[in-house]
C-alpha positions as CSV (number, residue, x, y, z in Angstrom):
1,M,17.7,-30.6,16.9
2,P,15.4,-28.1,19.0
3,P,12.7,-26.5,16.9
4,S,14.1,-23.0,17.4
5,D,17.5,-24.2,16.0
6,L,15.8,-25.9,13.0
7,L,13.9,-22.6,12.3
8,C,17.0,-20.7,12.1
9,L,18.8,-23.4,10.0
10,L,15.8,-23.4,7.4
11,L,15.9,-19.6,7.2
12,A,19.7,-19.5,6.7
13,S,19.5,-22.4,4.0
14,A,16.7,-20.7,2.2
15,A,18.6,-17.4,2.1
16,A,21.8,-19.1,1.0
17,A,20.3,-21.1,-1.8
18,R,18.8,-17.9,-3.2
19,L,22.1,-16.0,-2.9
20,L,24.2,-18.8,-4.6
21,A,21.7,-19.1,-7.7
22,P,23.4,-18.6,-11.1
23,A,23.6,-15.1,-12.2
24,G,23.5,-13.3,-15.4
25,R,24.2,-9.6,-16.4
26,A,21.2,-7.4,-16.2
27,H,20.5,-4.2,-18.3
28,A,23.3,-2.2,-16.8
29,Q,25.2,-1.5,-20.0
30,G,28.4,0.4,-20.6
31,D,29.1,2.1,-17.4
32,L,29.7,0.9,-13.7
33,F,26.6,1.0,-11.7
34,P,26.6,4.4,-10.1
35,T,23.9,4.0,-7.5
36,P,24.9,5.4,-4.1
37,A,24.5,3.7,-0.8
38,S,23.5,6.8,1.0
39,T,21.8,10.1,0.5
40,N,21.0,13.4,2.2
41,V,17.6,15.1,3.0
42,S,15.6,16.8,0.3
43,T,15.7,13.9,-2.2
44,S,12.8,12.0,-3.8
45,W,12.3,9.0,-6.1
46,A,9.4,8.1,-8.4
47,I,8.4,4.6,-8.8
48,S,9.0,3.6,-12.2
49,L,10.3,0.8,-14.3
50,K,11.2,2.9,-17.3
51,A,14.7,3.6,-15.8
52,G,17.3,2.1,-18.0
53,G,20.5,0.5,-17.2
54,R,22.3,3.8,-16.4
55,G,21.8,6.5,-13.9
56,A,21.2,6.9,-10.1
57,Q,17.9,4.9,-10.3
58,Q,18.1,1.5,-12.2
59,S,15.3,-0.9,-13.2
60,F,15.3,-4.5,-14.3
61,G,13.3,-7.6,-14.6
62,Y,13.4,-11.2,-13.5
63,M,12.6,-14.1,-15.7
64,D,9.6,-15.1,-13.6
65,G,7.9,-11.7,-14.0
66,M,9.3,-9.9,-11.1
67,S,10.6,-6.4,-11.4
68,V,12.6,-4.1,-9.3
69,S,13.8,-0.4,-9.4
70,V,16.9,0.2,-7.3
71,F,17.9,3.6,-5.8
72,L,20.3,2.8,-3.0
73,L,22.9,0.1,-3.3
74,Q,25.1,-1.2,-0.9
75,S,27.8,-4.0,-1.8
76,V,28.6,-6.3,1.1
77,Q,32.2,-6.8,-0.2
78,A,34.6,-4.0,-0.9
79,P,35.3,-3.0,-4.6
80,P,36.3,-4.2,-7.0
81,Q,34.8,-7.6,-5.7
82,G,31.3,-8.3,-6.8
83,G,28.7,-10.6,-5.1
84,L,26.1,-10.1,-2.5
85,S,24.5,-6.5,-2.2
86,F,21.6,-4.9,-0.6
87,A,19.3,-2.6,-2.3
88,A,16.8,-0.1,-1.3
89,C,14.2,-0.6,-3.9
90,F,10.6,-0.6,-5.4
91,Y,9.4,-3.9,-6.5
92,C,6.4,-5.7,-8.2
93,A,5.2,-8.9,-9.8
94,A,3.8,-9.0,-13.1
95,P,1.6,-7.3,-14.5
96,C,3.0,-4.7,-11.9
97,A,-0.1,-3.0,-11.1
98,D,1.0,-3.0,-7.3
99,F,4.3,-1.7,-6.0
100,Y,6.1,-1.8,-2.7
101,F,9.1,-0.1,-1.1
102,G,11.7,-2.2,0.8
103,V,14.9,-3.6,1.0
104,C,16.0,-6.6,-1.3
105,I,19.1,-8.8,-2.1
106,L,20.9,-8.4,-5.4
107,Q,24.1,-9.6,-7.0
108,V,26.8,-7.2,-8.4
109,D,29.7,-8.7,-10.6
110,S,33.3,-7.6,-10.4
111,G,32.8,-4.9,-13.0
112,G,30.2,-3.0,-10.9
113,F,27.2,-4.4,-13.0
114,L,24.0,-5.6,-11.6
115,S,23.3,-9.1,-12.1
116,W,20.1,-11.2,-11.7
117,P,19.4,-14.9,-11.1
118,N,18.5,-17.1,-14.2
119,A,16.1,-18.9,-12.1
120,G,14.3,-18.0,-8.8
121,T,12.6,-14.8,-7.5
122,L,13.5,-11.6,-6.0
123,Q,14.5,-11.9,-2.5
124,V,12.9,-9.2,-0.3
125,V,14.1,-8.8,3.3
126,W,12.1,-5.9,4.4
127,S,9.0,-4.0,3.2
128,A,7.5,-0.8,4.2
129,N,4.0,-1.0,2.8
130,R,2.9,-4.6,2.6
131,D,-0.6,-3.8,3.9
132,R,-1.1,-1.1,1.2
133,A,0.5,-1.1,-2.2
134,V,1.1,1.9,-4.4
135,R,0.8,2.5,-8.1
136,E,3.6,3.2,-10.6
137,N,4.6,6.8,-10.4
138,A,4.0,7.0,-6.6
139,T,6.8,8.9,-4.8
140,L,9.1,8.2,-2.0
141,S,10.4,11.6,-0.5
142,F,13.2,12.2,2.0
143,T,12.0,15.4,3.1
144,A,14.0,18.5,4.3
145,G,12.5,17.9,7.8
146,G,14.1,14.5,8.0
147,D,10.9,12.3,7.2
148,L,10.8,9.5,4.8
149,L,7.4,9.5,3.1
150,L,5.7,7.3,0.6
151,R,2.8,8.8,-1.2
152,D,0.5,7.3,-3.8
153,T,-0.2,8.8,-7.1
154,D,-3.2,10.7,-5.7
155,G,-0.9,12.2,-3.0
156,S,-2.4,10.1,0.0
157,L,0.1,9.2,2.5
158,V,0.7,5.5,2.6
159,W,3.8,5.1,4.9
160,S,6.1,7.3,6.9
161,T,9.0,6.9,9.3
162,R,7.6,9.7,11.3
163,T,10.9,11.2,12.1
164,S,10.1,14.7,11.2
165,D,12.0,17.4,13.3
166,Q,14.4,14.9,14.9
167,S,17.4,16.3,13.4
168,V,17.8,13.6,10.7
169,A,20.7,14.4,8.4
170,G,20.8,11.5,6.0
171,M,19.8,8.0,5.1
172,I,22.2,5.0,4.4
173,L,21.7,1.4,3.6
174,T,24.2,-0.5,5.5
175,K,26.2,-3.7,4.5
176,S,24.1,-5.8,6.9
177,G,21.0,-4.7,5.0
178,N,19.8,-2.1,7.6
179,L,18.1,1.2,6.2
180,V,19.0,3.9,8.6
181,L,18.1,7.4,9.0
182,F,20.8,9.2,11.0
183,D,21.5,12.5,12.7
184,R,24.4,15.0,12.4
185,K,26.3,12.8,14.9
186,N,25.8,9.8,12.7
187,A,23.5,8.3,15.4
188,P,20.5,6.4,14.3
189,V,17.2,7.9,14.5
190,W,15.1,5.3,12.7
191,E,16.2,2.0,11.3
192,S,14.4,-0.8,9.3
193,F,15.8,-3.4,11.6
194,S,13.6,-2.1,14.4
195,H,10.6,-2.8,12.3
196,P,10.8,-6.3,11.1
197,A,8.5,-7.8,8.3
198,D,8.8,-11.5,7.7
199,C,12.5,-12.3,8.2
200,L,15.5,-11.4,10.2
201,L,19.0,-10.8,8.8
202,P,22.4,-11.6,10.5
203,G,22.8,-9.1,13.5
204,Q,19.0,-8.2,13.5
205,Q,17.3,-8.8,16.8
206,L,13.6,-9.7,17.5
207,V,13.0,-8.1,20.9
208,E,10.2,-8.1,23.2
209,G,7.0,-6.5,21.4
210,M,8.3,-7.1,17.8
211,R,6.6,-9.4,15.4
212,L,7.4,-11.4,12.4
213,T,4.4,-11.9,10.1
214,P,4.7,-13.9,6.9
215,N,3.6,-12.6,3.4
216,A,0.4,-14.0,1.7
217,S,2.6,-15.9,-0.7
218,A,6.0,-15.8,-2.5
219,T,4.7,-13.3,-5.1
220,N,2.0,-11.6,-3.0
221,W,3.6,-9.5,-0.4
222,T,0.5,-8.4,1.3
223,I,0.5,-9.4,5.0
224,N,-0.8,-12.8,6.0
225,N,-2.8,-12.0,9.1
226,Q,-3.3,-15.5,10.0
227,L,0.2,-16.2,11.7
228,Y,2.8,-14.2,13.6
229,V,5.9,-14.9,15.8
230,T,6.8,-12.6,18.6
231,V,9.1,-12.4,21.6
232,R,7.7,-12.0,25.2
233,A,9.8,-11.5,28.4
234,D,10.0,-15.2,28.9
235,G,10.5,-16.7,25.4
236,L,9.5,-17.0,21.7
237,Y,6.0,-17.6,20.9
238,A,4.0,-18.2,17.7
239,F,0.2,-17.7,17.3
240,V,-2.5,-18.2,14.9
241,E,-4.3,-14.8,14.7
242,S,-7.8,-15.1,16.1
243,S,-9.8,-13.5,19.0
244,P,-8.2,-14.4,21.3
245,P,-4.9,-15.4,19.5
246,Q,-4.2,-19.2,19.6
247,L,-0.7,-20.4,20.6
248,Y,0.8,-23.1,18.3
249,Y,4.5,-23.0,19.4
250,Q,6.5,-21.5,22.2
251,R,10.2,-21.7,23.3
252,Q,10.8,-20.4,26.9
253,C,14.1,-19.2,27.8
254,P,15.9,-20.0,31.1
255,N,16.1,-17.3,33.9
256,P,19.6,-15.9,33.8
257,E,19.6,-15.8,37.7
258,T,18.3,-19.2,38.5
259,G,18.9,-21.3,35.3
260,K,15.2,-22.3,35.5
261,R,12.6,-21.8,32.8
262,I,10.4,-18.8,33.4
């Protein structure tokens, strides 16, 4: 099997193994989980694990010490079916001194309750601020000007979509796990698929100039600056970060006009 096909197979197998892990009911007690999949401008969320099992922002913990606070939830399957869902969330690892904003995979049962794996860890598929964690009570704001801003507790700007004054009308988490800021014509202005972190979701493309950079570890989401994978005009390349970067893998693509490798 070609190395590139093996890489795709390993990524797909790892994701499937996590998604099919046994699930148990989380702390969403009493009512169906009401978290929306989209929101309009002039909305903000505080990073907190104190939210209970009800309301528009929900928090719960995993048995391995991971914790997540969800504020946008999109089920892949139509109600009333449960199963795989994507969530815009804040997440951390015990003792939860550092928090990150991203998109993660969750499970929802047929009653609309969040559920969590009895074993394993939270599956994060995209992260905004891997290079700079924030503290609890930091704020994510979707401003009236159409910018999505993450500020730490001291008010310092940590991350932004830089979409102010671009006619952004709303934000939605799609069924493919893409966090999208859209305009009044429902056209995307900014999307997380254009800013990959360490993995790709089905339908997401790694195009020329983009990079995949791994996390430091499964429970440390800071960027591992030692390795990265990127696309160039003639194929897929993987490098060890150094000065200059050292190539350790390449997969060249055939020229569509000649059939020969570029």
